[in-house]
N, C-alpha and C positions, 0 to 999 in steps of 0.2 A: 524445429531449431532454426536459427539463423544461418546465413551464407556471408563470404567477405562484401558482397553484393549491398548487404546490409550498412555496411560502416562505409564504404564506396560513396553510395545513392547522400549519407548524411554528410558525409566529407563537402560533397557535390553542393549539397542544401545549405551547409552554413558557410562556403566561400562565396556564393548568389547572394543568398538573404534579397531575392526579392521576389514580388509578385509575379513578374513575368516569366521568371526560372521556373518556379512552382507552378504554374497555370500551363507549363509549355511538357511541364515534367512530371504532373499529376500522377497518372496510370504509372509512373515505375517507381513514383514516391510508393503506394499503395503496395505494388507487385514486391519490391524489394525490403522496407521497412514494416509497414503497417500491418499487411496481412501473416508476415510471417510471426511478428511479437500475436497478434489474436492469436494465432493457430496453435502459439507455447501454451498462452493462457488456457486455452479451451481444452487440452490435449492436458496439461495439471488438473486442469478441474474434475475432467472423465477420471482421471487417474485417483482423486481424490475420492471421489463417490465410487469407484469399486471398491477403494481399502477399505469405507466408513458406508455399508451398507445403509441407507435409510437416509443418508446428507442430501439436503436440498437445495444446490447453491443456484445462483443467479447467473442467467449471461454474463459471458466475458464481453468489455465491451474498452475500445480506444477513447482513449482523450484526444479532443482536438489540437493538431499541430499548428495550428494558429493562433499568436501569443495575446492574449489582450495589452496591448500599449498606450491605453487611454492615459492611465495613472503611471505609468514608467518612464523613467528617465532611456531605458531602455528600448530605442524604436526597431530595434529589429525584428520582422512580420512574423518569424518562424521558429519553432523551440528547435533544438537541435539534438532533440532522444526523440527517443516514439514511450509511450505511456500507457497502460490500461489497468485495469482490475478485475476481479469477479467477487459479485455482492455474495453475503453471506448466507442470504434468505433468499428462494425462487419467488422470483415476479419484483423484487425490489432493485430500486436505480442503481444503489451503488453507495459508497462508504461515505460517512458523514450525512447523510440525506435519511435514509430508510434501512439502512444496516450498515453495519460495518464490511471492513473489505476481507475476505478468507483471503484473499492475495491483490498483491499489488505489485505491478513489476516495472521500474524505467530503465532502458536502456540509451545508451546517450555516447557521444563522443568524447565529454570529459568525464560522466560519472554513469554508474550502474548500483542500481541497487533493488532489493525487491522486502516484503513485508505485510504486514497484514493486521487490521483492526481498524483505527480510528485517529487521524491524525490531529482532529478540532473538534470539539465540544462548547456548545454555549447551550443557554438559556436553562429549559426546563432539563434538558437530557444531561447536561453539565452537573444540575443540583441532582438528579437520581445520580450521578456517578459518585458524587461525594459522599451521598447519603449510604449508597452501597459501600464505598469505600472506608468507611465512618464505622457501619456496620459490623460488629466482630464477626460475624458468620460469614459473608459474603465480603468480608474487608479481608481476613483472613484467609480465602481462599483465592482471592485475588492475588496478593502477596507471595502464596505459596508456588503459583503459576508463575509467576511475573520471576520471583529467584531463580527456578529450576530452568526455567529459561534461558536468562541472563548466563546461568553455569554454564550453558550448551554454546556459549556465543551471540546470543538474540540479545538487540540495547533498544531497550525501551524508550521511545522519542514523544515529543508532544508539540504541537503547535505553539505552543506560550503556556507558561507555569509564573503561578504566582511567586514574588520570591520571599514572601512571611505567608504564614498561619493563614487560611480563611478566618472570618472573622468567628468567633466563639468556638473554634480548635484550636488546641493546647498544643502548640511549636512543637511539645516533647513527642508527642504521639508517635508509636512505635511503627507507623505508618504514614507519615507526613510527606515523604518523599511522592509519594503515591497521591494523595490527598490536594498537592500542589499544582497538580499538573490538568489543563485545560483540553484532556485528548488524550487517547493511550495508541500508541501503533508497535510494533514490534520489529523493528527491522532481521531482517534474515543474517545470519553471519554471511562474511565475505564466502560465494563461490568461488569453484576451484577455477585457478585461469582458464581460459577457453570453451569451460564447459557449455557455454552460449549457444557455441557453432556445432553441440555433440546431440544425436538423438538421445541421452539420459538426462537433458536439461531438462524435460517435464518432469520427467518423476523426481530429481532432487528438488525443483519448487513446492511438488507436490507433499513432500515428506516435510519437509521445512511448513508448508502451510499447517498439515495436520497439526502436527509439534505446536505449533502456536496457537490452536481451533480452541480449547478451553478458552482462551482469554479474549476471542473473537466473541465467542458465543457469552460471555458474560458480558463485555460491553454491549452486546446485540441489545442486554436487558435495557439497555443505560437509552435504548431511544427509542423504545417502544411505545 
């Protein structure tokens, strides 16, 4: 779980936004922000594996807090959030590369979210996704999972989506909303206020991630 120091340290980082401050406070950022979020992911992953024996997740990992400002007008050097992921397959490197994200967690000063899946697909993986979504058996399976999760408060999202149907696909196809996507992730329902500060947070994350797991495993087949 997190502590009030998580937000307090992020507040200081946001106010300073300097490499000098970050270098001087690197250990505090790690202790107050990065390590608590990493432990939260690790605990949630262990809970998932206990509840679903045989599930072999990858190791939890954090994303760098340094921002890539090369092509951005926003030159702030550091993110004002901490984020990390647990890969859906042991030994893999994470979402959108070798496996979908079984769990993604992002907590910051302005926003906080959790989810699972693959936010961006391209190349051969995107083509496999479309073919599987078009196939009556696998496509109906995905539609059923997504519909059930949407009814429970999950939100399907993607990094990009076609405005029209892909070439050769009927615009009136019953799964056209899924077929137009260039990725598929499921954002978890908003979590209870303040739960990130409690010991029950990893359990809540594990419960949502297990509910989303059928879609994560469906997406994994697109990445092979």
